N, CA, C and O atoms as a GROMACS GRO file, in nm:
protein
  644
    1MET      N    1  22.019   0.750   8.010
    1MET     CA    2  21.920   0.855   8.024
    1MET      C    3  21.806   0.826   7.927
    1MET      O    4  21.828   0.794   7.810
    2ASP      N    5  21.687   0.837   7.976
    2ASP     CA    6  21.570   0.815   7.891
    2ASP      C    7  21.499   0.949   7.868
    2ASP      O    8  21.545   1.053   7.913
    3ARG      N    9  21.388   0.944   7.798
    3ARG     CA   10  21.315   1.067   7.766
    3ARG      C   11  21.275   1.142   7.892
    3ARG      O   12  21.293   1.264   7.900
    4ARG      N   13  21.223   1.070   7.990
    4ARG     CA   14  21.178   1.135   8.114
    4ARG      C   15  21.294   1.211   8.178
    4ARG      O   16  21.278   1.326   8.221
    5GLU      N   17  21.412   1.148   8.185
    5GLU     CA   18  21.528   1.212   8.247
    5GLU      C   19  21.577   1.331   8.164
    5GLU      O   20  21.617   1.434   8.220
    6ALA      N   21  21.575   1.318   8.032
    6ALA     CA   22  21.618   1.428   7.946
    6ALA      C   23  21.526   1.549   7.964
    6ALA      O   24  21.573   1.662   7.977
    7LEU      N   25  21.396   1.526   7.965
    7LEU     CA   26  21.301   1.636   7.984
    7LEU      C   27  21.313   1.695   8.124
    7LEU      O   28  21.301   1.816   8.142
    8ALA      N   29  21.338   1.611   8.223
    8ALA     CA   30  21.358   1.660   8.360
    8ALA      C   31  21.482   1.748   8.368
    8ALA      O   32  21.483   1.849   8.440
    9ALA      N   33  21.588   1.712   8.295
    9ALA     CA   34  21.709   1.794   8.294
    9ALA      C   35  21.681   1.930   8.231
    9ALA      O   36  21.728   2.032   8.281
   10LEU      N   37  21.604   1.932   8.123
   10LEU     CA   38  21.566   2.059   8.061
   10LEU      C   39  21.482   2.142   8.158
   10LEU      O   40  21.505   2.262   8.173
   11ASP      N   41  21.385   2.079   8.223
   11ASP     CA   42  21.299   2.149   8.319
   11ASP      C   43  21.380   2.205   8.436
   11ASP      O   44  21.362   2.320   8.475
   12ALA      N   45  21.470   2.123   8.491
   12ALA     CA   46  21.549   2.166   8.606
   12ALA      C   47  21.639   2.284   8.572
   12ALA      O   48  21.667   2.368   8.658
   13ALA      N   49  21.683   2.291   8.448
   13ALA     CA   50  21.769   2.402   8.405
   13ALA      C   51  21.688   2.523   8.360
   13ALA      O   52  21.744   2.626   8.322
   14GLY      N   53  21.556   2.511   8.363
   14GLY     CA   54  21.471   2.622   8.320
   14GLY      C   55  21.473   2.644   8.170
   14GLY      O   56  21.446   2.754   8.122
   15VAL      N   57  21.506   2.538   8.096
   15VAL     CA   58  21.510   2.549   7.950
   15VAL      C   59  21.370   2.526   7.895
   15VAL      O   60  21.309   2.422   7.919
   16ARG      N   61  21.321   2.624   7.820
   16ARG     CA   62  21.189   2.608   7.758
   16ARG      C   63  21.204   2.525   7.631
   16ARG      O   64  21.303   2.537   7.558
   17TYR      N   65  21.105   2.444   7.606
   17TYR     CA   66  21.109   2.359   7.487
   17TYR      C   67  20.968   2.325   7.444
   17TYR      O   68  20.873   2.338   7.521
   18GLU      N   69  20.957   2.283   7.320
   18GLU     CA   70  20.832   2.228   7.268
   18GLU      C   71  20.858   2.081   7.240
   18GLU      O   72  20.966   2.045   7.191
   19LEU      N   73  20.762   1.997   7.269
   19LEU     CA   74  20.776   1.852   7.251
   19LEU      C   75  20.676   1.804   7.147
   19LEU      O   76  20.558   1.840   7.151
   20ALA      N   77  20.723   1.723   7.055
   20ALA     CA   78  20.636   1.659   6.956
   20ALA      C   79  20.662   1.509   6.960
   20ALA      O   80  20.776   1.465   6.949
   21GLU      N   81  20.556   1.433   6.976
   21GLU     CA   82  20.568   1.287   6.971
   21GLU      C   83  20.535   1.242   6.830
   21GLU      O   84  20.453   1.303   6.762
   22HIS      N   85  20.600   1.134   6.787
   22HIS     CA   86  20.583   1.087   6.650
   22HIS      C   87  20.628   0.941   6.642
   22HIS      O   88  20.677   0.884   6.740
   23GLU      N   89  20.612   0.883   6.525
   23GLU     CA   90  20.660   0.746   6.504
   23GLU      C   91  20.812   0.744   6.520
   23GLU      O   92  20.877   0.848   6.506
   24ALA      N   93  20.868   0.628   6.548
   24ALA     CA   94  21.013   0.615   6.561
   24ALA      C   95  21.081   0.652   6.430
   24ALA      O   96  21.043   0.604   6.323
   25VAL      N   97  21.182   0.739   6.439
   25VAL     CA   98  21.260   0.779   6.322
   25VAL      C   99  21.408   0.761   6.355
   25VAL      O  100  21.454   0.801   6.462
   26SER      N  101  21.481   0.702   6.264
   26SER     CA  102  21.623   0.677   6.287
   26SER      C  103  21.714   0.753   6.191
   26SER      O  104  21.835   0.756   6.211
   27THR      N  105  21.656   0.813   6.088
   27THR     CA  106  21.735   0.887   5.990
   27THR      C  107  21.669   1.021   5.963
   27THR      O  108  21.553   1.044   5.996
   28VAL      N  109  21.747   1.109   5.902
   28VAL     CA  110  21.694   1.240   5.862
   28VAL      C  111  21.577   1.221   5.764
   28VAL      O  112  21.475   1.290   5.774
   29GLU      N  113  21.593   1.128   5.671
   29GLU     CA  114  21.488   1.104   5.573
   29GLU      C  115  21.358   1.059   5.641
   29GLU      O  116  21.250   1.106   5.606
   30GLN      N  117  21.369   0.970   5.737
   30GLN     CA  118  21.250   0.925   5.810
   30GLN      C  119  21.188   1.041   5.888
   30GLN      O  120  21.066   1.053   5.894
   31ALA      N  121  21.272   1.125   5.947
   31ALA     CA  122  21.221   1.239   6.023
   31ALA      C  123  21.143   1.334   5.932
   31ALA      O  124  21.038   1.386   5.970
   32HIS      N  125  21.195   1.357   5.812
   32HIS     CA  126  21.124   1.445   5.718
   32HIS      C  127  20.989   1.385   5.679
   32HIS      O  128  20.892   1.458   5.660
   33GLY      N  129  20.983   1.253   5.667
   33GLY     CA  130  20.860   1.187   5.630
   33GLY      C  131  20.758   1.174   5.742
   33GLY      O  132  20.641   1.146   5.717
   34ALA      N  133  20.803   1.194   5.866
   34ALA     CA  134  20.715   1.175   5.982
   34ALA      C  135  20.629   1.297   6.012
   34ALA      O  136  20.542   1.290   6.099
   35GLY      N  137  20.652   1.406   5.944
   35GLY     CA  138  20.571   1.525   5.967
   35GLY      C  139  20.598   1.593   6.100
   35GLY      O  140  20.508   1.655   6.157
   36ILE      N  141  20.719   1.584   6.150
   36ILE     CA  142  20.756   1.651   6.274
   36ILE      C  143  20.745   1.802   6.252
   36ILE      O  144  20.799   1.854   6.154
   37PRO      N  145  20.676   1.873   6.341
   37PRO     CA  146  20.648   2.015   6.315
   37PRO      C  147  20.770   2.108   6.318
   37PRO      O  148  20.757   2.224   6.281
   38PHE      N  149  20.884   2.061   6.361
   38PHE     CA  150  21.002   2.147   6.374
   38PHE      C  151  21.102   2.124   6.261
   38PHE      O  152  21.222   2.144   6.281
   39ALA      N  153  21.055   2.082   6.146
   39ALA     CA  154  21.144   2.043   6.036
   39ALA      C  155  21.246   2.151   5.999
   39ALA      O  156  21.359   2.118   5.962
   40ALA      N  157  21.210   2.276   6.010
   40ALA     CA  158  21.302   2.384   5.973
   40ALA      C  159  21.423   2.392   6.067
   40ALA      O  160  21.522   2.457   6.035
   41PHE      N  161  21.414   2.325   6.181
   41PHE     CA  162  21.521   2.331   6.280
   41PHE      C  163  21.588   2.195   6.300
   41PHE      O  164  21.658   2.174   6.399
   42GLY      N  165  21.566   2.103   6.207
   42GLY     CA  166  21.616   1.967   6.221
   42GLY      C  167  21.768   1.960   6.228
   42GLY      O  168  21.838   2.040   6.166
   43ALA      N  169  21.816   1.863   6.304
   43ALA     CA  170  21.960   1.843   6.321
   43ALA      C  171  21.996   1.699   6.291
   43ALA      O  172  21.916   1.607   6.306
   44LYS      N  173  22.120   1.683   6.249
   44LYS     CA  174  22.180   1.552   6.227
   44LYS      C  175  22.289   1.537   6.333
   44LYS      O  176  22.365   1.630   6.358
   45ASN      N  177  22.295   1.420   6.395
   45ASN     CA  178  22.392   1.396   6.502
   45ASN      C  179  22.479   1.277   6.465
   45ASN      O  180  22.429   1.170   6.431
   46LEU      N  181  22.610   1.297   6.472
   46LEU     CA  182  22.706   1.193   6.440
   46LEU      C  183  22.789   1.162   6.564
   46LEU      O  184  22.841   1.254   6.628
   47PHE      N  185  22.802   1.035   6.597
   47PHE     CA  186  22.888   0.995   6.708
   47PHE      C  187  23.010   0.928   6.648
   47PHE      O  188  23.002   0.819   6.592
   48VAL      N  189  23.125   0.996   6.659
   48VAL     CA  190  23.247   0.949   6.595
   48VAL      C  191  23.360   0.939   6.697
   48VAL      O  192  23.354   0.994   6.807
   49ARG      N  193  23.464   0.866   6.656
   49ARG     CA  194  23.582   0.848   6.742
   49ARG      C  195  23.708   0.855   6.658
   49ARG      O  196  23.704   0.838   6.536
   50ASP      N  197  23.820   0.881   6.725
   50ASP     CA  198  23.945   0.881   6.651
   50ASP      C  199  23.995   0.738   6.634
   50ASP      O  200  23.941   0.645   6.693
   51ASP      N  201  24.099   0.722   6.552
   51ASP     CA  202  24.148   0.589   6.518
   51ASP      C  203  24.212   0.514   6.634
   51ASP      O  204  24.237   0.394   6.623
   52ARG      N  205  24.240   0.582   6.743
   52ARG     CA  206  24.297   0.516   6.861
   52ARG      C  207  24.192   0.488   6.969
   52ARG      O  208  24.223   0.435   7.075
   53LYS      N  209  24.068   0.526   6.940
   53LYS     CA  210  23.957   0.509   7.034
   53LYS      C  211  23.984   0.582   7.167
   53LYS      O  212  23.950   0.534   7.275
   54ARG      N  213  24.048   0.698   7.154
   54ARG     CA  214  24.077   0.779   7.273
   54ARG      C  215  23.990   0.903   7.282
   54ARG      O  216  23.959   0.951   7.391
   55ARG      N  217  23.952   0.957   7.166
   55ARG     CA  218  23.870   1.078   7.163
   55ARG      C  219  23.739   1.047   7.095
   55ARG      O  220  23.735   0.987   6.988
   56TYR      N  221  23.630   1.088   7.159
   56TYR     CA  222  23.495   1.067   7.105
   56TYR      C  223  23.429   1.203   7.089
   56TYR      O  224  23.448   1.293   7.172
   57TYR      N  225  23.352   1.218   6.983
   57TYR     CA  226  23.286   1.343   6.952
   57TYR      C  227  23.141   1.315   6.916
   57TYR      O  228  23.110   1.220   6.844
   58LEU      N  229  23.053   1.399   6.967
   58LEU     CA  230  22.913   1.398   6.926
   58LEU      C  231  22.893   1.527   6.848
   58LEU      O  232  22.891   1.636   6.905
   59VAL      N  233  22.879   1.514   6.717
   59VAL     CA  234  22.874   1.630   6.628
   59VAL      C  235  22.729   1.655   6.587
   59VAL      O  236  22.660   1.565   6.539
   60THR      N  237  22.685   1.778   6.607
   60THR     CA  238  22.547   1.817   6.573
   60THR      C  239  22.552   1.928   6.470
   60THR      O  240  22.617   2.032   6.490
   61MET      N  241  22.482   1.905   6.358
   61MET     CA  242  22.482   2.001   6.248
   61MET      C  243  22.342   2.005   6.186
   61MET      O  244  22.260   1.918   6.214
   62PRO      N  245  22.315   2.106   6.103
   62PRO     CA  246  22.185   2.108   6.034
   62PRO      C  247  22.165   1.978   5.957
   62PRO      O  248  22.260   1.922   5.902
   63ASP      N  249  22.041   1.931   5.954
   63ASP     CA  250  22.015   1.799   5.895
   63ASP      C  251  22.037   1.793   5.745
   63ASP      O  252  22.042   1.684   5.688
   64ASP      N  253  22.050   1.907   5.680
   64ASP     CA  254  22.074   1.905   5.535
   64ASP      C  255  22.221   1.922   5.499
   64ASP      O  256  22.256   1.929   5.381
   65LYS      N  257  22.306   1.930   5.599
   65LYS     CA  258  22.448   1.950   5.575
   65LYS      C  259  22.519   1.816   5.561
   65LYS      O  260  22.488   1.721   5.633
   66ARG      N  261  22.614   1.810   5.471
   66ARG     CA  262  22.696   1.691   5.452
   66ARG      C  263  22.842   1.731   5.469
   66ARG      O  264  22.892   1.818   5.399
   67VAL      N  265  22.909   1.666   5.563
   67VAL     CA  266  23.050   1.692   5.586
   67VAL      C  267  23.121   1.557   5.589
   67VAL      O  268  23.098   1.478   5.681
   68PRO      N  269  23.207   1.529   5.490
   68PRO     CA  270  23.281   1.402   5.491
   68PRO      C  271  23.367   1.390   5.618
   68PRO      O  272  23.416   1.491   5.670
   69LEU      N  273  23.386   1.268   5.666
   69LEU     CA  274  23.462   1.248   5.789
   69LEU      C  275  23.602   1.306   5.780
   69LEU      O  276  23.652   1.362   5.878
   70LYS      N  277  23.666   1.295   5.665
   70LYS     CA  278  23.802   1.350   5.651
   70LYS      C  279  23.801   1.501   5.670
   70LYS      O  280  23.890   1.556   5.735
   71GLU      N  281  23.701   1.568   5.616
   71GLU     CA  282  23.688   1.711   5.634
   71GLU      C  283  23.654   1.744   5.779
   71GLU      O  284  23.707   1.839   5.836
   72LEU      N  285  23.565   1.665   5.839
   72LEU     CA  286  23.528   1.685   5.978
   72LEU      C  287  23.649   1.674   6.069
   72LEU      O  288  23.666   1.755   6.161
   73GLN      N  289  23.734   1.574   6.045
   73GLN     CA  290  23.851   1.557   6.130
   73GLN      C  291  23.940   1.680   6.124
   73GLN      O  292  23.996   1.720   6.226
   74GLY      N  293  23.956   1.740   6.006
   74GLY     CA  294  24.036   1.861   5.995
   74GLY      C  295  23.973   1.978   6.069
   74GLY      O  296  24.043   2.058   6.132
   75ARG      N  297  23.842   1.988   6.061
   75ARG     CA  298  23.774   2.101   6.126
   75ARG      C  299  23.777   2.092   6.278
   75ARG      O  300  23.782   2.194   6.346
   76ILE      N  301  23.774   1.970   6.332
   76ILE     CA  302  23.778   1.958   6.479
   76ILE      C  303  23.919   1.931   6.530
   76ILE      O  304  23.940   1.924   6.651
   77GLY      N  305  24.015   1.914   6.439
   77GLY     CA  306  24.154   1.895   6.480
   77GLY      C  307  24.178   1.758   6.540
   77GLY      O  308  24.247   1.746   6.641
   78SER      N  309  24.122   1.658   6.480
   78SER     CA  310  24.132   1.521   6.533
   78SER      C  311  24.221   1.435   6.444
   78SER      O  312  24.251   1.468   6.329
   79ARG      N  313  24.261   1.324   6.501
   79ARG     CA  314  24.322   1.218   6.422
   79ARG      C  315  24.213   1.163   6.330
   79ARG      O  316  24.100   1.211   6.332
   80ARG      N  317  24.246   1.062   6.250
   80ARG     CA  318  24.150   1.003   6.157
   80ARG      C  319  24.024   0.960   6.233
   80ARG      O  320  24.032   0.898   6.338
   81LEU      N  321  23.908   0.994   6.178
   81LEU     CA  322  23.780   0.965   6.242
   81LEU      C  323  23.708   0.850   6.173
   81LEU      O  324  23.724   0.825   6.054
   82SER      N  325  23.628   0.780   6.253
   82SER     CA  326  23.533   0.682   6.200
   82SER      C  327  23.412   0.685   6.292
   82SER      O  328  23.416   0.740   6.402
   83PHE      N  329  23.303   0.625   6.244
   83PHE     CA  330  23.184   0.620   6.328
   83PHE      C  331  23.210   0.527   6.446
   83PHE      O  332  23.268   0.419   6.429
   84ALA      N  333  23.167   0.568   6.563
   84ALA     CA  334  23.179   0.485   6.682
   84ALA      C  335  23.080   0.369   6.671
   84ALA      O  336  22.979   0.379   6.602
   85SER      N  337  23.111   0.262   6.737
   85SER     CA  338  23.025   0.143   6.731
   85SER      C  339  22.899   0.162   6.815
   85SER      O  340  22.896   0.247   6.904
   86PRO      N  341  22.796   0.083   6.788
   86PRO     CA  342  22.677   0.086   6.874
   86PRO      C  343  22.712   0.055   7.020
   86PRO      O  344  22.649   0.109   7.111
   87ALA      N  345  22.811  -0.031   7.042
   87ALA     CA  346  22.853  -0.062   7.180
   87ALA      C  347  22.912   0.061   7.247
   87ALA      O  348  22.883   0.088   7.363
   88ASP      N  349  22.996   0.137   7.174
   88ASP     CA  350  23.052   0.261   7.230
   88ASP      C  351  22.942   0.361   7.259
   88ASP      O  352  22.944   0.430   7.361
   89LEU      N  353  22.845   0.370   7.169
   89LEU     CA  354  22.733   0.462   7.186
   89LEU      C  355  22.654   0.426   7.312
   89LEU      O  356  22.615   0.514   7.389
   90ALA      N  357  22.631   0.297   7.333
   90ALA     CA  358  22.558   0.252   7.451
   90ALA      C  359  22.640   0.273   7.578
   90ALA      O  360  22.587   0.319   7.679
   91ASP      N  361  22.768   0.242   7.573
   91ASP     CA  362  22.854   0.254   7.691
   91ASP      C  363  22.874   0.398   7.734
   91ASP      O  364  22.867   0.428   7.853
   92ARG      N  365  22.897   0.487   7.639
   92ARG     CA  366  22.931   0.624   7.674
   92ARG      C  367  22.809   0.714   7.693
   92ARG      O  368  22.809   0.801   7.780
   93LEU      N  369  22.705   0.694   7.611
   93LEU     CA  370  22.591   0.786   7.615
   93LEU      C  371  22.458   0.719   7.648
   93LEU      O  372  22.356   0.786   7.656
   94ALA      N  373  22.460   0.588   7.667
   94ALA     CA  374  22.338   0.512   7.695
   94ALA      C  375  22.231   0.534   7.588
   94ALA      O  376  22.112   0.542   7.618
   95LEU      N  377  22.276   0.545   7.462
   95LEU     CA  378  22.186   0.565   7.350
   95LEU      C  379  22.199   0.450   7.252
   95LEU      O  380  22.298   0.376   7.253
   96SER      N  381  22.099   0.437   7.168
   96SER     CA  382  22.105   0.338   7.062
   96SER      C  383  22.110   0.411   6.929
   96SER      O  384  22.069   0.527   6.921
   97PRO      N  385  22.159   0.345   6.823
   97PRO     CA  386  22.160   0.410   6.692
   97PRO      C  387  22.018   0.458   6.656
   97PRO      O  388  21.919   0.389   6.680
   98GLY      N  389  22.013   0.576   6.597
   98GLY     CA  390  21.884   0.633   6.560
   98GLY      C  391  21.827   0.727   6.664
   98GLY      O  392  21.732   0.800   6.636
   99SER      N  393  21.885   0.728   6.783
   99SER     CA  394  21.836   0.819   6.887
   99SER      C  395  21.948   0.908   6.940
   99SER      O  396  21.939   0.961   7.051
  100VAL      N  397  22.055   0.924   6.861
  100VAL     CA  398  22.168   1.006   6.903
  100VAL      C  399  22.123   1.152   6.915
  100VAL      O  400  22.053   1.204   6.828
  101THR      N  401  22.165   1.214   7.023
  101THR     CA  402  22.124   1.350   7.056
  101THR      C  403  22.228   1.414   7.146
  101THR      O  404  22.292   1.343   7.224
  102PRO      N  405  22.246   1.546   7.140
  102PRO     CA  406  22.338   1.610   7.234
  102PRO      C  407  22.294   1.590   7.379
  102PRO      O  408  22.377   1.594   7.469
  103LEU      N  409  22.165   1.570   7.402
  103LEU     CA  410  22.119   1.546   7.539
  103LEU      C  411  22.177   1.416   7.596
  103LEU      O  412  22.185   1.401   7.718
  104GLY      N  413  22.217   1.324   7.511
  104GLY     CA  414  22.280   1.201   7.557
  104GLY      C  415  22.412   1.226   7.628
  104GLY      O  416  22.455   1.145   7.710
  105ALA      N  417  22.476   1.339   7.598
  105ALA     CA  418  22.603   1.372   7.665
  105ALA      C  419  22.583   1.390   7.815
  105ALA      O  420  22.679   1.380   7.891
  106LEU      N  421  22.460   1.416   7.859
  106LEU     CA  422  22.435   1.427   8.003
  106LEU      C  423  22.458   1.295   8.074
  106LEU      O  424  22.478   1.292   8.195
  107HIS      N  425  22.454   1.186   8.000
  107HIS     CA  426  22.478   1.053   8.057
  107HIS      C  427  22.626   1.016   8.059
  107HIS      O  428  22.663   0.916   8.120
  108ASP      N  429  22.709   1.094   7.993
  108ASP     CA  430  22.852   1.066   7.981
  108ASP      C  431  22.922   1.089   8.115
  108ASP      O  432  22.978   1.196   8.140
  109GLY      N  433  22.918   0.988   8.201
  109GLY     CA  434  22.977   0.999   8.334
  109GLY      C  435  23.126   1.024   8.332
  109GLY      O  436  23.178   1.096   8.418
  110ALA      N  437  23.196   0.966   8.238
  110ALA     CA  438  23.340   0.985   8.227
  110ALA      C  439  23.375   1.121   8.168
  110ALA      O  440  23.489   1.166   8.178
  111ARG      N  441  23.278   1.186   8.109
  111ARG     CA  442  23.295   1.317   8.046
  111ARG      C  443  23.410   1.315   7.945
  111ARG      O  444  23.492   1.406   7.939
  112ASP      N  445  23.412   1.209   7.865
  112ASP     CA  446  23.517   1.198   7.763
  112ASP      C  447  23.464   1.216   7.622
  112ASP      O  448  23.536   1.192   7.525
  113VAL      N  449  23.339   1.258   7.610
  113VAL     CA  450  23.280   1.286   7.479
  113VAL      C  451  23.270   1.437   7.464
  113VAL      O  452  23.209   1.505   7.547
  114GLU      N  453  23.330   1.489   7.358
  114GLU     CA  454  23.320   1.632   7.331
  114GLU      C  455  23.201   1.655   7.238
  114GLU      O  456  23.189   1.590   7.134
  115VAL      N  457  23.114   1.747   7.276
  115VAL     CA  458  23.000   1.782   7.193
  115VAL      C  459  23.041   1.898   7.103
  115VAL      O  460  23.092   2.000   7.150
  116VAL      N  461  23.018   1.881   6.973
  116VAL     CA  462  23.056   1.982   6.875
  116VAL      C  463  22.930   2.026   6.801
  116VAL      O  464  22.862   1.944   6.739
  117PHE      N  465  22.900   2.155   6.808
  117PHE     CA  466  22.786   2.212   6.736
  117PHE      C  467  22.836   2.293   6.617
  117PHE      O  468  22.935   2.365   6.627
  118ASP      N  469  22.767   2.279   6.506
  118ASP     CA  470  22.794   2.364   6.391
  118ASP      C  471  22.743   2.504   6.425
  118ASP      O  472  22.632   2.520   6.477
  119ARG      N  473  22.823   2.603   6.395
  119ARG     CA  474  22.787   2.743   6.424
  119ARG      C  475  22.653   2.781   6.360
  119ARG      O  476  22.581   2.866   6.412
  120ALA      N  477  22.620   2.719   6.247
  120ALA     CA  478  22.493   2.749   6.180
  120ALA      C  479  22.374   2.721   6.272
  120ALA      O  480  22.274   2.792   6.264
  121LEU      N  481  22.384   2.621   6.359
  121LEU     CA  482  22.275   2.591   6.453
  121LEU      C  483  22.262   2.700   6.558
  121LEU      O  484  22.151   2.733   6.600
  122VAL      N  485  22.374   2.754   6.601
  122VAL     CA  486  22.370   2.861   6.701
  122VAL      C  487  22.309   2.986   6.638
  122VAL      O  488  22.226   3.054   6.699
  123GLU      N  489  22.351   3.016   6.515
  123GLU     CA  490  22.298   3.134   6.447
  123GLU      C  491  22.149   3.120   6.416
  123GLU      O  492  22.076   3.219   6.416
  124ARG      N  493  22.105   2.999   6.391
  124ARG     CA  494  21.963   2.972   6.363
  124ARG      C  495  21.878   2.994   6.488
  124ARG      O  496  21.760   3.024   6.478
  125GLY      N  497  21.940   2.979   6.606
  125GLY     CA  498  21.871   3.009   6.732
  125GLY      C  499  21.805   2.892   6.801
  125GLY      O  500  21.804   2.885   6.924
  126ARG      N  501  21.750   2.800   6.724
  126ARG     CA  502  21.683   2.684   6.784
  126ARG      C  503  21.725   2.558   6.709
  126ARG      O  504  21.769   2.562   6.594
  127VAL      N  505  21.710   2.447   6.778
  127VAL     CA  506  21.746   2.318   6.720
  127VAL      C  507  21.646   2.214   6.767
  127VAL      O  508  21.599   2.217   6.881
  128ALA      N  509  21.614   2.122   6.678
  128ALA     CA  510  21.522   2.011   6.709
  128ALA      C  511  21.605   1.884   6.724
  128ALA      O  512  21.674   1.841   6.631
  129VAL      N  513  21.597   1.823   6.844
  129VAL     CA  514  21.673   1.702   6.873
  129VAL      C  515  21.585   1.602   6.948
  129VAL      O  516  21.483   1.639   7.006
  130HIS      N  517  21.624   1.477   6.944
  130HIS     CA  518  21.554   1.375   7.022
  130HIS      C  519  21.583   1.395   7.171
  130HIS      O  520  21.693   1.436   7.207
  131PRO      N  521  21.487   1.366   7.257
  131PRO     CA  522  21.513   1.368   7.401
  131PRO      C  523  21.556   1.227   7.449
  131PRO      O  524  21.497   1.171   7.540
  132CYS      N  525  21.660   1.173   7.384
  132CYS     CA  526  21.714   1.039   7.415
  132CYS      C  527  21.616   0.928   7.378
  132CYS      O  528  21.625   0.817   7.430
  133ASP      N  529  21.525   0.956   7.289
  133ASP     CA  530  21.422   0.863   7.246
  133ASP      C  531  21.377   0.908   7.107
  133ASP      O  532  21.336   1.023   7.089
  134ASN      N  533  21.385   0.818   7.008
  134ASN     CA  534  21.356   0.861   6.872
  134ASN      C  535  21.207   0.859   6.836
  134ASN      O  536  21.171   0.861   6.718
  135THR      N  537  21.120   0.854   6.938
  135THR     CA  538  20.976   0.867   6.914
  135THR      C  539  20.926   1.005   6.959
  135THR      O  540  20.805   1.026   6.974
  136ALA      N  541  21.020   1.096   6.981
  136ALA     CA  542  20.984   1.233   7.019
  136ALA      C  543  21.096   1.326   6.976
  136ALA      O  544  21.210   1.284   6.957
  137THR      N  545  21.060   1.453   6.960
  137THR     CA  546  21.156   1.556   6.925
  137THR      C  547  21.126   1.678   7.011
  137THR      O  548  21.009   1.712   7.033
  138VAL      N  549  21.232   1.742   7.060
  138VAL     CA  550  21.216   1.867   7.134
  138VAL      C  551  21.280   1.980   7.054
  138VAL      O  552  21.386   1.963   6.995
  139LEU      N  553  21.214   2.092   7.055
  139LEU     CA  554  21.267   2.214   6.994
  139LEU      C  555  21.314   2.301   7.109
  139LEU      O  556  21.235   2.342   7.194
  140VAL      N  557  21.444   2.330   7.110
  140VAL     CA  558  21.504   2.408   7.219
  140VAL      C  559  21.591   2.519   7.160
  140VAL      O  560  21.633   2.511   7.045
  141GLY      N  561  21.616   2.620   7.240
  141GLY     CA  562  21.712   2.723   7.202
  141GLY      C  563  21.850   2.659   7.199
  141GLY      O  564  21.889   2.591   7.294
  142THR      N  565  21.924   2.681   7.093
  142THR     CA  566  22.056   2.619   7.082
  142THR      C  567  22.148   2.666   7.194
  142THR      O  568  22.218   2.585   7.254
  143ARG      N  569  22.147   2.794   7.222
  143ARG     CA  570  22.234   2.845   7.330
  143ARG      C  571  22.191   2.789   7.466
  143ARG      O  572  22.275   2.762   7.551
  144ASP      N  573  22.060   2.771   7.485
  144ASP     CA  574  22.012   2.711   7.610
  144ASP      C  575  22.063   2.568   7.625
  144ASP      O  576  22.104   2.527   7.734
  145LEU      N  577  22.060   2.493   7.516
  145LEU     CA  578  22.109   2.355   7.519
  145LEU      C  579  22.259   2.352   7.549
  145LEU      O  580  22.304   2.270   7.628
  146ILE      N  581  22.334   2.440   7.488
  146ILE     CA  582  22.478   2.447   7.514
  146ILE      C  583  22.505   2.482   7.659
  146ILE      O  584  22.591   2.422   7.723
  147ARG      N  585  22.431   2.580   7.712
  147ARG     CA  586  22.449   2.620   7.853
  147ARG      C  587  22.416   2.503   7.947
  147ARG      O  588  22.486   2.481   8.047
  148LEU      N  589  22.311   2.428   7.916
  148LEU     CA  590  22.276   2.312   7.997
  148LEU      C  591  22.391   2.212   7.999
  148LEU      O  592  22.432   2.166   8.106
  149LEU      N  593  22.444   2.179   7.882
  149LEU     CA  594  22.553   2.082   7.875
  149LEU      C  595  22.677   2.133   7.949
  149LEU      O  596  22.738   2.058   8.025
  150GLN      N  597  22.714   2.257   7.926
  150GLN     CA  598  22.831   2.312   7.994
  150GLN      C  599  22.809   2.322   8.144
  150GLN      O  600  22.901   2.299   8.223
  151GLY      N  601  22.687   2.357   8.184
  151GLY     CA  602  22.655   2.365   8.327
  151GLY      C  603  22.665   2.231   8.397
  151GLY      O  604  22.682   2.225   8.519
  152ARG      N  605  22.653   2.124   8.321
  152ARG     CA  606  22.668   1.990   8.375
  152ARG      C  607  22.809   1.935   8.352
  152ARG      O  608  22.832   1.815   8.363
  153GLY      N  609  22.903   2.025   8.320
  153GLY     CA  610  23.043   1.987   8.307
  153GLY      C  611  23.081   1.917   8.178
  153GLY      O  612  23.184   1.850   8.172
  154ARG      N  613  22.999   1.931   8.076
  154ARG     CA  614  23.031   1.867   7.948
  154ARG      C  615  23.110   1.962   7.860
  154ARG      O  616  23.086   2.083   7.861
  155SER      N  617  23.203   1.908   7.784
  155SER     CA  618  23.284   1.986   7.693
  155SER      C  619  23.204   2.012   7.566
  155SER      O  620  23.159   1.919   7.499
  156VAL      N  621  23.187   2.141   7.532
  156VAL     CA  622  23.110   2.180   7.415
  156VAL      C  623  23.193   2.280   7.335
  156VAL      O  624  23.252   2.373   7.389
  157ARG      N  625  23.194   2.257   7.204
  157ARG     CA  626  23.264   2.349   7.114
  157ARG      C  627  23.170   2.384   7.000
  157ARG      O  628  23.096   2.298   6.951
  158VAL      N  629  23.175   2.511   6.957
  158VAL     CA  630  23.097   2.556   6.842
  158VAL      C  631  23.198   2.592   6.733
  158VAL      O  632  23.288   2.673   6.754
  159ILE      N  633  23.181   2.530   6.615
  159ILE     CA  634  23.273   2.553   6.504
  159ILE      C  635  23.196   2.564   6.375
  159ILE      O  636  23.078   2.528   6.367
  160ASP      N  637  23.263   2.613   6.273
  160ASP     CA  638  23.205   2.617   6.140
  160ASP      C  639  23.229   2.482   6.073
  160ASP      O  640  23.343   2.440   6.056
  161LEU      N  641  23.122   2.416   6.036
  161LEU     CA  642  23.134   2.292   5.961
  161LEU      C  643  23.099   2.324   5.820
  161LEU      O  644  23.101   2.235   5.735
   0.00000   0.00000   0.00000
């Protein structure tokens, strides 16, 4: 899925969003330095897998939050976690490192990636994520994004991180 397809999915679902184009950013620090107008709603996205490579999770949390993998595994009820490889990211979500986004789950044809949102993002109301391309950011309602993913048959869970 590319930016055009991600935005088309938002449009087709009637999800309102604001789009900001910017230089390529691959980290939270780079995003803060790029002057993206939605900084207050920034998110960090982690693509992780269990030690048997059977369960994959796309975890989205506020960009200023730090959760060690060991703690994350306990919160989501997983076996030992590690970061998934760039090959797994490409195979499952058609994304490259630096452009991880919950919208990438729309490309998960096998539907074996569980999307996990930190409850703080839902309470905040809106979230800023890449539209499958790290040269743009969309600001969307968090609940709207969750409804879009669930409406497309994706597994989504909201938990306290």
